Each structure stands twice: as C-alpha cells, then as structure tokens.
Jmol script that loads the backbone (N, CA, C; Angstrom):
load data "model"
ATOM      1  N   MET A   1       1.601  31.832   7.730  1.00  0.00           N
ATOM      2  CA  MET A   1       2.535  30.638   8.929  1.00  0.00           C
ATOM      3  C   MET A   1       2.787  31.979   9.954  1.00  0.00           C
ATOM      4  N   LYS A   2       2.063  31.336  11.221  1.00  0.00           N
ATOM      5  CA  LYS A   2       1.702  32.040  12.246  1.00  0.00           C
ATOM      6  C   LYS A   2       1.513  30.868  13.510  1.00  0.00           C
ATOM      7  N   THR A   3       2.064  31.896  14.582  1.00  0.00           N
ATOM      8  CA  THR A   3       2.440  31.084  16.014  1.00  0.00           C
ATOM      9  C   THR A   3       0.955  30.861  16.610  1.00  0.00           C
ATOM     10  N   VAL A   4       0.275  30.430  16.973  1.00  0.00           N
ATOM     11  CA  VAL A   4      -0.920  30.484  17.927  1.00  0.00           C
ATOM     12  C   VAL A   4      -1.096  29.634  19.102  1.00  0.00           C
ATOM     13  N   GLU A   5      -2.363  29.492  20.190  1.00  0.00           N
ATOM     14  CA  GLU A   5      -2.129  28.791  20.594  1.00  0.00           C
ATOM     15  C   GLU A   5      -2.448  27.733  21.162  1.00  0.00           C
ATOM     16  N   ALA A   6      -2.286  26.240  21.360  1.00  0.00           N
ATOM     17  CA  ALA A   6      -2.048  24.860  21.093  1.00  0.00           C
ATOM     18  C   ALA A   6      -3.927  25.152  22.004  1.00  0.00           C
ATOM     19  N   PRO A   7      -4.371  24.154  21.254  1.00  0.00           N
ATOM     20  CA  PRO A   7      -5.726  23.194  22.217  1.00  0.00           C
ATOM     21  C   PRO A   7      -5.722  22.839  22.841  1.00  0.00           C
ATOM     22  N   LYS A   8      -6.713  23.200  23.987  1.00  0.00           N
ATOM     23  CA  LYS A   8      -7.005  22.329  25.255  1.00  0.00           C
ATOM     24  C   LYS A   8      -7.563  21.114  24.983  1.00  0.00           C
ATOM     25  N   THR A   9      -8.307  20.980  24.284  1.00  0.00           N
ATOM     26  CA  THR A   9      -8.703  19.747  23.828  1.00  0.00           C
ATOM     27  C   THR A   9      -8.271  19.919  22.276  1.00  0.00           C
ATOM     28  N   ILE A  10      -8.444  18.421  21.822  1.00  0.00           N
ATOM     29  CA  ILE A  10      -8.590  18.257  20.961  1.00  0.00           C
ATOM     30  C   ILE A  10      -9.497  17.698  20.531  1.00  0.00           C
ATOM     31  N   GLU A  11     -10.571  17.283  19.488  1.00  0.00           N
ATOM     32  CA  GLU A  11     -11.654  16.785  18.797  1.00  0.00           C
ATOM     33  C   GLU A  11     -11.509  15.758  17.666  1.00  0.00           C
ATOM     34  N   PRO A  12     -11.596  14.482  18.023  1.00  0.00           N
ATOM     35  CA  PRO A  12     -10.936  13.018  17.405  1.00  0.00           C
ATOM     36  C   PRO A  12     -11.332  13.593  16.130  1.00  0.00           C
ATOM     37  N   TRP A  13     -12.244  14.255  15.522  1.00  0.00           N
ATOM     38  CA  TRP A  13     -12.593  14.624  14.149  1.00  0.00           C
ATOM     39  C   TRP A  13     -11.799  15.482  13.324  1.00  0.00           C
ATOM     40  N   ARG A  14     -10.797  16.335  14.640  1.00  0.00           N
ATOM     41  CA  ARG A  14     -10.046  17.268  13.823  1.00  0.00           C
ATOM     42  C   ARG A  14      -8.616  16.415  13.402  1.00  0.00           C
ATOM     43  N   ILE A  15      -8.064  15.525  13.886  1.00  0.00           N
ATOM     44  CA  ILE A  15      -7.013  14.781  14.035  1.00  0.00           C
ATOM     45  C   ILE A  15      -6.697  14.493  11.776  1.00  0.00           C
ATOM     46  N   ILE A  16      -5.856  14.321  11.938  1.00  0.00           N
ATOM     47  CA  ILE A  16      -5.014  14.592  10.296  1.00  0.00           C
ATOM     48  C   ILE A  16      -4.087  12.997  10.428  1.00  0.00           C
ATOM     49  N   CYS A  17      -2.937  13.592  11.583  1.00  0.00           N
ATOM     50  CA  CYS A  17      -2.126  12.585  11.215  1.00  0.00           C
ATOM     51  C   CYS A  17      -1.547  13.111  12.779  1.00  0.00           C
ATOM     52  N   ALA A  18      -0.975  11.799  13.017  1.00  0.00           N
ATOM     53  CA  ALA A  18       0.329  11.815  14.317  1.00  0.00           C
ATOM     54  C   ALA A  18       1.068  11.130  14.389  1.00  0.00           C
ATOM     55  N   ALA A  19       2.093  11.431  14.978  1.00  0.00           N
ATOM     56  CA  ALA A  19       3.823  10.662  15.299  1.00  0.00           C
ATOM     57  C   ALA A  19       4.198  11.056  16.283  1.00  0.00           C
ATOM     58  N   GLN A  20       5.085   9.739  16.113  1.00  0.00           N
ATOM     59  CA  GLN A  20       5.991  10.251  17.963  1.00  0.00           C
ATOM     60  C   GLN A  20       6.908   9.038  18.276  1.00  0.00           C
ATOM     61  N   SER A  21       7.640   9.722  18.136  1.00  0.00           N
ATOM     62  CA  SER A  21       9.560   8.789  18.698  1.00  0.00           C
ATOM     63  C   SER A  21       9.083   7.441  19.227  1.00  0.00           C
ATOM     64  N   GLU A  22      10.199   6.232  19.111  1.00  0.00           N
ATOM     65  CA  GLU A  22       9.913   5.440  20.025  1.00  0.00           C
ATOM     66  C   GLU A  22       9.495   5.881  21.234  1.00  0.00           C
ATOM     67  N   PRO A  23       9.021   5.041  21.837  1.00  0.00           N
ATOM     68  CA  PRO A  23       9.041   5.210  23.939  1.00  0.00           C
ATOM     69  C   PRO A  23      10.450   5.343  24.166  1.00  0.00           C
ATOM     70  N   ASP A  24      10.510   6.137  25.152  1.00  0.00           N
ATOM     71  CA  ASP A  24      12.275   6.411  25.607  1.00  0.00           C
ATOM     72  C   ASP A  24      11.956   7.424  26.880  1.00  0.00           C
ATOM     73  N   TYR A  25      13.273   7.739  27.420  1.00  0.00           N
ATOM     74  CA  TYR A  25      12.885   8.589  28.850  1.00  0.00           C
ATOM     75  C   TYR A  25      12.211  10.314  28.064  1.00  0.00           C
ATOM     76  N   SER A  26      12.491  10.513  26.776  1.00  0.00           N
ATOM     77  CA  SER A  26      12.195  11.956  26.174  1.00  0.00           C
ATOM     78  C   SER A  26      11.590  10.837  25.034  1.00  0.00           C
ATOM     79  N   GLU A  27      10.231  11.923  24.856  1.00  0.00           N
ATOM     80  CA  GLU A  27       9.715  11.415  23.377  1.00  0.00           C
ATOM     81  C   GLU A  27       9.704  12.943  22.481  1.00  0.00           C
ATOM     82  N   GLU A  28       9.327  12.533  20.861  1.00  0.00           N
ATOM     83  CA  GLU A  28       8.561  13.815  20.282  1.00  0.00           C
ATOM     84  C   GLU A  28       7.654  13.247  19.738  1.00  0.00           C
ATOM     85  N   ARG A  29       6.363  14.454  19.491  1.00  0.00           N
ATOM     86  CA  ARG A  29       5.411  13.779  19.642  1.00  0.00           C
ATOM     87  C   ARG A  29       4.983  14.923  18.104  1.00  0.00           C
ATOM     88  N   TYR A  30       4.497  14.535  17.508  1.00  0.00           N
ATOM     89  CA  TYR A  30       4.165  15.420  16.299  1.00  0.00           C
ATOM     90  C   TYR A  30       1.839  15.087  15.769  1.00  0.00           C
ATOM     91  N   MET A  31       1.673  16.252  15.942  1.00  0.00           N
ATOM     92  CA  MET A  31      -0.080  15.887  15.310  1.00  0.00           C
ATOM     93  C   MET A  31      -0.018  17.611  14.365  1.00  0.00           C
ATOM     94  N   LEU A  32      -0.982  16.755  13.628  1.00  0.00           N
ATOM     95  CA  LEU A  32      -2.275  17.711  12.572  1.00  0.00           C
ATOM     96  C   LEU A  32      -2.930  17.737  12.148  1.00  0.00           C
ATOM     97  N   ILE A  33      -3.929  19.038  13.142  1.00  0.00           N
ATOM     98  CA  ILE A  33      -5.239  18.726  12.536  1.00  0.00           C
ATOM     99  C   ILE A  33      -5.668  20.280  12.196  1.00  0.00           C
ATOM    100  N   TYR A  34      -7.129  20.101  11.759  1.00  0.00           N
ATOM    101  CA  TYR A  34      -7.693  21.027  11.388  1.00  0.00           C
ATOM    102  C   TYR A  34      -8.049  22.698  11.868  1.00  0.00           C
ATOM    103  N   ALA A  35      -7.775  23.468  11.704  1.00  0.00           N
ATOM    104  CA  ALA A  35      -7.653  24.564  12.245  1.00  0.00           C
ATOM    105  C   ALA A  35      -8.715  25.125  12.398  1.00  0.00           C
ATOM    106  N   GLY A  36     -10.269  24.246  11.423  1.00  0.00           N
ATOM    107  CA  GLY A  36     -11.095  24.994  11.570  1.00  0.00           C
ATOM    108  C   GLY A  36     -12.232  24.377  13.294  1.00  0.00           C
ATOM    109  N   ASP A  37     -12.475  25.146  14.033  1.00  0.00           N
ATOM    110  CA  ASP A  37     -12.791  24.322  15.324  1.00  0.00           C
ATOM    111  C   ASP A  37     -14.090  23.411  15.827  1.00  0.00           C
ATOM    112  N   ARG A  38     -15.183  23.576  14.597  1.00  0.00           N
ATOM    113  CA  ARG A  38     -16.326  23.059  14.736  1.00  0.00           C
ATOM    114  C   ARG A  38     -16.075  22.602  13.544  1.00  0.00           C
ATOM    115  N   SER A  39     -16.983  21.027  13.512  1.00  0.00           N
ATOM    116  CA  SER A  39     -17.172  19.782  12.681  1.00  0.00           C
ATOM    117  C   SER A  39     -18.074  20.197  11.213  1.00  0.00           C
ATOM    118  N   ASP A  40     -18.624  20.604  11.577  1.00  0.00           N
ATOM    119  CA  ASP A  40     -19.439  21.613  10.134  1.00  0.00           C
ATOM    120  C   ASP A  40     -18.505  23.310   9.649  1.00  0.00           C
ATOM    121  N   ASP A  41     -17.407  23.340  10.410  1.00  0.00           N
ATOM    122  CA  ASP A  41     -16.491  24.487   9.486  1.00  0.00           C
ATOM    123  C   ASP A  41     -15.806  24.451  10.158  1.00  0.00           C
ATOM    124  N   TYR A  42     -14.621  23.717   8.911  1.00  0.00           N
ATOM    125  CA  TYR A  42     -13.354  23.445   9.209  1.00  0.00           C
ATOM    126  C   TYR A  42     -12.683  23.493   8.256  1.00  0.00           C
ATOM    127  N   TYR A  43     -13.686  22.956   6.595  1.00  0.00           N
ATOM    128  CA  TYR A  43     -13.010  22.656   5.121  1.00  0.00           C
ATOM    129  C   TYR A  43     -12.249  24.115   4.982  1.00  0.00           C
ATOM    130  N   ASP A  44     -11.178  24.891   3.915  1.00  0.00           N
ATOM    131  CA  ASP A  44     -10.321  25.507   3.992  1.00  0.00           C
ATOM    132  C   ASP A  44     -10.368  25.931   4.818  1.00  0.00           C
ATOM    133  N   LYS A  45      -9.805  26.014   6.513  1.00  0.00           N
ATOM    134  CA  LYS A  45      -9.915  26.833   7.062  1.00  0.00           C
ATOM    135  C   LYS A  45      -8.268  26.570   7.603  1.00  0.00           C
ATOM    136  N   GLY A  46      -7.531  26.315   7.188  1.00  0.00           N
ATOM    137  CA  GLY A  46      -5.698  25.596   6.923  1.00  0.00           C
ATOM    138  C   GLY A  46      -6.349  24.983   8.090  1.00  0.00           C
ATOM    139  N   TYR A  47      -4.436  24.825   8.515  1.00  0.00           N
ATOM    140  CA  TYR A  47      -4.489  23.823   9.422  1.00  0.00           C
ATOM    141  C   TYR A  47      -3.252  24.208  11.004  1.00  0.00           C
ATOM    142  N   ILE A  48      -3.388  23.395  11.885  1.00  0.00           N
ATOM    143  CA  ILE A  48      -2.200  23.583  12.753  1.00  0.00           C
ATOM    144  C   ILE A  48      -1.899  22.783  12.675  1.00  0.00           C
ATOM    145  N   LEU A  49      -0.742  22.731  12.989  1.00  0.00           N
ATOM    146  CA  LEU A  49       1.013  21.770  12.722  1.00  0.00           C
ATOM    147  C   LEU A  49       1.199  21.780  15.127  1.00  0.00           C
ATOM    148  N   LEU A  50       1.077  20.719  15.618  1.00  0.00           N
ATOM    149  CA  LEU A  50       1.293  20.542  16.928  1.00  0.00           C
ATOM    150  C   LEU A  50       2.700  19.745  17.127  1.00  0.00           C
ATOM    151  N   GLU A  51       3.771  20.388  17.668  1.00  0.00           N
ATOM    152  CA  GLU A  51       4.650  19.307  18.194  1.00  0.00           C
ATOM    153  C   GLU A  51       5.071  20.119  19.820  1.00  0.00           C
ATOM    154  N   GLY A  52       5.578  18.534  20.075  1.00  0.00           N
ATOM    155  CA  GLY A  52       5.325  18.860  21.801  1.00  0.00           C
ATOM    156  C   GLY A  52       7.097  17.685  22.329  1.00  0.00           C
ATOM    157  N   TRP A  53       7.087  18.453  23.388  1.00  0.00           N
ATOM    158  CA  TRP A  53       8.058  17.051  24.532  1.00  0.00           C
ATOM    159  C   TRP A  53       7.061  15.864  25.356  1.00  0.00           C
ATOM    160  N   HIS A  54       7.437  15.432  25.442  1.00  0.00           N
ATOM    161  CA  HIS A  54       7.028  14.793  26.034  1.00  0.00           C
ATOM    162  C   HIS A  54       8.536  13.676  27.623  1.00  0.00           C
ATOM    163  N   CYS A  55       8.506  14.163  28.840  1.00  0.00           N
ATOM    164  CA  CYS A  55       8.831  13.762  29.166  1.00  0.00           C
ATOM    165  C   CYS A  55       8.388  12.251  30.146  1.00  0.00           C
ATOM    166  N   SER A  56       9.135  10.653  29.581  1.00  0.00           N
ATOM    167  CA  SER A  56       8.116   9.481  30.483  1.00  0.00           C
ATOM    168  C   SER A  56       7.988   9.351  31.752  1.00  0.00           C
ATOM    169  N   CYS A  57       8.723  10.542  32.735  1.00  0.00           N
ATOM    170  CA  CYS A  57       8.593  11.070  33.855  1.00  0.00           C
ATOM    171  C   CYS A  57       7.247  11.581  34.365  1.00  0.00           C
ATOM    172  N   TYR A  58       6.026  12.021  33.197  1.00  0.00           N
ATOM    173  CA  TYR A  58       4.900  12.501  33.104  1.00  0.00           C
ATOM    174  C   TYR A  58       4.092  11.745  32.263  1.00  0.00           C
ATOM    175  N   ASP A  59       2.831  12.272  32.375  1.00  0.00           N
ATOM    176  CA  ASP A  59       1.423  11.110  31.820  1.00  0.00           C
ATOM    177  C   ASP A  59       1.289  12.451  30.529  1.00  0.00           C
ATOM    178  N   TRP A  60       1.050  11.528  29.377  1.00  0.00           N
ATOM    179  CA  TRP A  60       0.434  12.598  28.124  1.00  0.00           C
ATOM    180  C   TRP A  60       0.155  13.758  28.600  1.00  0.00           C
ATOM    181  N   PRO A  61      -0.733  14.793  28.981  1.00  0.00           N
ATOM    182  CA  PRO A  61      -1.272  16.686  28.889  1.00  0.00           C
ATOM    183  C   PRO A  61      -0.608  16.650  30.196  1.00  0.00           C
ATOM    184  N   GLU A  62       0.878  16.808  30.501  1.00  0.00           N
ATOM    185  CA  GLU A  62       2.013  16.975  30.860  1.00  0.00           C
ATOM    186  C   GLU A  62       2.846  17.515  28.937  1.00  0.00           C
ATOM    187  N   VAL A  63       2.874  17.124  28.201  1.00  0.00           N
ATOM    188  CA  VAL A  63       3.144  17.523  27.174  1.00  0.00           C
ATOM    189  C   VAL A  63       3.430  18.752  26.711  1.00  0.00           C
ATOM    190  N   ASP A  64       4.208  19.770  26.797  1.00  0.00           N
ATOM    191  CA  ASP A  64       4.313  20.711  26.311  1.00  0.00           C
ATOM    192  C   ASP A  64       3.804  21.625  24.520  1.00  0.00           C
ATOM    193  N   TRP A  65       3.141  21.644  23.706  1.00  0.00           N
ATOM    194  CA  TRP A  65       2.694  21.799  22.830  1.00  0.00           C
ATOM    195  C   TRP A  65       2.828  23.044  22.228  1.00  0.00           C
ATOM    196  N   ASP A  66       3.923  23.184  20.622  1.00  0.00           N
ATOM    197  CA  ASP A  66       4.040  24.264  20.332  1.00  0.00           C
ATOM    198  C   ASP A  66       2.964  24.370  19.266  1.00  0.00           C
ATOM    199  N   ALA A  67       1.926  25.248  18.896  1.00  0.00           N
ATOM    200  CA  ALA A  67       1.258  24.740  17.803  1.00  0.00           C
ATOM    201  C   ALA A  67       2.073  26.281  16.724  1.00  0.00           C
ATOM    202  N   THR A  68       1.296  26.141  15.113  1.00  0.00           N
ATOM    203  CA  THR A  68       1.465  26.799  14.014  1.00  0.00           C
ATOM    204  C   THR A  68       0.735  26.611  13.128  1.00  0.00           C
ATOM    205  N   TYR A  69      -0.034  27.523  12.999  1.00  0.00           N
ATOM    206  CA  TYR A  69      -0.955  27.407  11.959  1.00  0.00           C
ATOM    207  C   TYR A  69      -0.053  27.936  10.132  1.00  0.00           C
ATOM    208  N   TYR A  70      -0.597  26.769   9.797  1.00  0.00           N
ATOM    209  CA  TYR A  70      -0.169  27.017   8.275  1.00  0.00           C
ATOM    210  C   TYR A  70      -0.835  26.730   7.288  1.00  0.00           C
ATOM    211  N   GLU A  71      -1.795  27.462   6.361  1.00  0.00           N
ATOM    212  CA  GLU A  71      -2.419  27.313   4.522  1.00  0.00           C
ATOM    213  C   GLU A  71      -1.344  25.989   3.936  1.00  0.00           C
ATOM    214  N   GLU A  72      -2.294  25.475   3.420  1.00  0.00           N
ATOM    215  CA  GLU A  72      -2.018  23.670   2.413  1.00  0.00           C
ATOM    216  C   GLU A  72      -0.541  23.896   1.872  1.00  0.00           C
ATOM    217  N   ASP A  73      -0.144  25.539   1.160  1.00  0.00           N
ATOM    218  CA  ASP A  73       0.592  25.339   0.450  1.00  0.00           C
ATOM    219  C   ASP A  73       2.052  25.537   1.769  1.00  0.00           C
ATOM    220  N   GLU A  74       1.847  25.924   2.443  1.00  0.00           N
ATOM    221  CA  GLU A  74       3.245  26.702   3.162  1.00  0.00           C
ATOM    222  C   GLU A  74       3.499  25.189   3.727  1.00  0.00           C
ATOM    223  N   LEU A  75       2.211  24.368   4.288  1.00  0.00           N
ATOM    224  CA  LEU A  75       2.746  23.382   5.314  1.00  0.00           C
ATOM    225  C   LEU A  75       3.270  21.956   3.990  1.00  0.00           C
ATOM    226  N   LEU A  76       3.250  22.119   2.995  1.00  0.00           N
ATOM    227  CA  LEU A  76       3.055  21.489   2.004  1.00  0.00           C
ATOM    228  C   LEU A  76       4.970  21.385   1.807  1.00  0.00           C
ATOM    229  N   LYS A  77       5.222  22.726   1.282  1.00  0.00           N
ATOM    230  CA  LYS A  77       6.612  23.008   1.312  1.00  0.00           C
ATOM    231  C   LYS A  77       7.730  22.939   2.449  1.00  0.00           C
ATOM    232  N   ILE A  78       6.768  23.304   3.991  1.00  0.00           N
ATOM    233  CA  ILE A  78       7.833  22.900   5.220  1.00  0.00           C
ATOM    234  C   ILE A  78       7.358  21.045   5.755  1.00  0.00           C
ATOM    235  N   ALA A  79       7.021  20.264   5.212  1.00  0.00           N
ATOM    236  CA  ALA A  79       6.550  18.814   4.735  1.00  0.00           C
ATOM    237  C   ALA A  79       7.569  18.440   4.558  1.00  0.00           C
ATOM    238  N   ASP A  80       7.338  18.888   2.859  1.00  0.00           N
ATOM    239  CA  ASP A  80       9.423  18.345   2.245  1.00  0.00           C
ATOM    240  C   ASP A  80      10.356  18.534   2.825  1.00  0.00           C
ATOM    241  N   MET A  81      10.616  19.518   2.926  1.00  0.00           N
ATOM    242  CA  MET A  81      12.341  20.090   3.700  1.00  0.00           C
ATOM    243  C   MET A  81      12.263  19.120   5.205  1.00  0.00           C
ATOM    244  N   ARG A  82      11.306  19.723   5.713  1.00  0.00           N
ATOM    245  CA  ARG A  82      11.616  18.936   6.967  1.00  0.00           C
ATOM    246  C   ARG A  82      11.827  17.345   6.881  1.00  0.00           C
ATOM    247  N   LYS A  83      11.037  16.280   6.071  1.00  0.00           N
ATOM    248  CA  LYS A  83      11.300  14.604   5.871  1.00  0.00           C
ATOM    249  C   LYS A  83      12.722  14.642   5.203  1.00  0.00           C
ATOM    250  N   ARG A  84      12.862  15.948   4.473  1.00  0.00           N
ATOM    251  CA  ARG A  84      14.512  15.950   3.730  1.00  0.00           C
ATOM    252  C   ARG A  84      15.490  15.847   4.708  1.00  0.00           C
ATOM    253  N   ASN A  85      15.417  16.704   6.323  1.00  0.00           N
ATOM    254  CA  ASN A  85      16.557  16.908   7.223  1.00  0.00           C
ATOM    255  C   ASN A  85      15.494  16.784   8.390  1.00  0.00           C
ATOM    256  N   PRO A  86      15.214  15.263   8.594  1.00  0.00           N
ATOM    257  CA  PRO A  86      14.117  15.396   9.474  1.00  0.00           C
ATOM    258  C   PRO A  86      15.277  15.510  11.197  1.00  0.00           C
ATOM    259  N   SER A  87      14.893  16.027  12.293  1.00  0.00           N
ATOM    260  CA  SER A  87      15.847  15.300  14.081  1.00  0.00           C
ATOM    261  C   SER A  87      15.415  14.394  13.908  1.00  0.00           C
ATOM    262  N   ASP A  88      15.012  13.911  13.978  1.00  0.00           N
ATOM    263  CA  ASP A  88      14.462  12.298  14.323  1.00  0.00           C
ATOM    264  C   ASP A  88      13.364  11.385  13.557  1.00  0.00           C
ATOM    265  N   SER A  89      13.837   9.818  13.424  1.00  0.00           N
ATOM    266  CA  SER A  89      12.842   8.744  12.278  1.00  0.00           C
ATOM    267  C   SER A  89      11.059   9.641  12.553  1.00  0.00           C
ATOM    268  N   ALA A  90      10.682   9.995  13.800  1.00  0.00           N
ATOM    269  CA  ALA A  90       8.545   9.958  14.155  1.00  0.00           C
ATOM    270  C   ALA A  90       9.197  12.107  12.743  1.00  0.00           C
ATOM    271  N   GLU A  91       9.915  12.378  13.354  1.00  0.00           N
ATOM    272  CA  GLU A  91       9.413  14.059  12.451  1.00  0.00           C
ATOM    273  C   GLU A  91       9.058  13.291  10.931  1.00  0.00           C
ATOM    274  N   ARG A  92      10.645  12.206   9.813  1.00  0.00           N
ATOM    275  CA  ARG A  92      10.501  12.325   8.808  1.00  0.00           C
ATOM    276  C   ARG A  92       9.464  11.059   8.370  1.00  0.00           C
ATOM    277  N   ARG A  93       8.820  10.053   9.199  1.00  0.00           N
ATOM    278  CA  ARG A  93       7.558   9.297   9.039  1.00  0.00           C
ATOM    279  C   ARG A  93       6.231  10.339   9.413  1.00  0.00           C
ATOM    280  N   PHE A  94       6.346  11.368   9.672  1.00  0.00           N
ATOM    281  CA  PHE A  94       4.911  12.332  10.388  1.00  0.00           C
ATOM    282  C   PHE A  94       4.800  13.363   9.158  1.00  0.00           C
ATOM    283  N   PHE A  95       5.840  14.171   8.330  1.00  0.00           N
ATOM    284  CA  PHE A  95       5.949  14.533   7.849  1.00  0.00           C
ATOM    285  C   PHE A  95       5.514  14.101   6.218  1.00  0.00           C
ATOM    286  N   MET A  96       5.648  12.966   5.910  1.00  0.00           N
ATOM    287  CA  MET A  96       5.562  11.591   4.776  1.00  0.00           C
ATOM    288  C   MET A  96       3.824  11.854   5.000  1.00  0.00           C
ATOM    289  N   LEU A  97       3.523  11.755   6.232  1.00  0.00           N
ATOM    290  CA  LEU A  97       1.785  11.418   6.307  1.00  0.00           C
ATOM    291  C   LEU A  97       1.607  12.822   6.157  1.00  0.00           C
ATOM    292  N   VAL A  98       1.850  13.560   6.528  1.00  0.00           N
ATOM    293  CA  VAL A  98       1.548  14.911   6.375  1.00  0.00           C
ATOM    294  C   VAL A  98       1.066  15.252   4.551  1.00  0.00           C
ATOM    295  N   GLU A  99       2.647  14.591   4.045  1.00  0.00           N
ATOM    296  CA  GLU A  99       1.872  14.908   2.636  1.00  0.00           C
ATOM    297  C   GLU A  99       1.193  13.728   1.922  1.00  0.00           C
ATOM    298  N   GLN A 100       1.422  12.938   2.074  1.00  0.00           N
ATOM    299  CA  GLN A 100       0.028  11.742   1.835  1.00  0.00           C
ATOM    300  C   GLN A 100      -1.610  12.368   2.377  1.00  0.00           C
ATOM    301  N   ALA A 101      -1.517  12.837   3.120  1.00  0.00           N
ATOM    302  CA  ALA A 101      -3.233  13.020   4.073  1.00  0.00           C
ATOM    303  C   ALA A 101      -3.674  14.591   2.956  1.00  0.00           C
ATOM    304  N   LEU A 102      -2.678  14.973   2.393  1.00  0.00           N
ATOM    305  CA  LEU A 102      -2.861  16.268   1.779  1.00  0.00           C
ATOM    306  C   LEU A 102      -2.891  16.353  -0.132  1.00  0.00           C
ATOM    307  N   GLY A 103      -2.494  14.506   0.058  1.00  0.00           N
ATOM    308  CA  GLY A 103      -2.287  14.851  -1.405  1.00  0.00           C
ATOM    309  C   GLY A 103      -1.541  15.377  -2.319  1.00  0.00           C
ATOM    310  N   ALA A 104      -0.026  15.118  -1.543  1.00  0.00           N
ATOM    311  CA  ALA A 104       0.783  16.142  -2.701  1.00  0.00           C
ATOM    312  C   ALA A 104       1.788  14.709  -3.333  1.00  0.00           C
ATOM    313  N   HIS A 105       1.238  13.709  -3.196  1.00  0.00           N
ATOM    314  CA  HIS A 105       1.669  12.773  -4.339  1.00  0.00           C
ATOM    315  C   HIS A 105       0.690  12.108  -5.456  1.00  0.00           C
ATOM    316  N   GLN A 106      -0.392  12.697  -5.556  1.00  0.00           N
ATOM    317  CA  GLN A 106      -1.582  12.766  -6.255  1.00  0.00           C
ATOM    318  C   GLN A 106      -1.275  13.151  -7.240  1.00  0.00           C
TER     319      GLN A 106
END
end "model"
wireframe off; spacefill off
backbone 0.3
color backbone group
C-alpha cells in the first residue's frame, strides 16, 4: 500500500468497479482501476483505489481524488474491513463490488 498520484485521465478499460453515494449536496465517490497504464501491460501490476469527495455545486472534474496503490492481497483485506465498517452505504456497496471483481467469493 502506498499513496500515489491520481491519474489525470482514466481510460475506460482501466475501470474495474465504481460506486457513488446518493445524489446530495455532497457525494462520496469510489473507483478501482488497474495500476498498469497501457491496455497491453496491466495484468499483475496491482490496483489503484480512488476515493473522492464532490460538492454538487461543482462538476465531475472538480472531484478531489485520493489515490492509493494496493497489491491484490492488501486490497482484499481492506475491502473486507471497510465493507464491515463503512462510513456510508456507497462505501459498503463499493467494497462488496471490489471483492466480487477480484474473485474473493469464488
């Protein structure tokens, strides 16, 4: 686990799963992307977890993203912990999606 810089742009093929809290004055946003930055070089490169906060008075690009790099085993431990103790329903839903996407329930 390490803090990294959030990508300026995110190609659609990099997105694994995403969730957002219910539309309101402020919203929480979560996105899991592949860490590899080329479509032919992403497998086994780890993952970047993006967590952002958005005020409805701004547009999507105004989201301030915190980005953290994880290896798969670290991410699954974090997902299990955060789905059990979420700060909001979007966080719980998102980390359940993370587990599904990474095959934790197979």
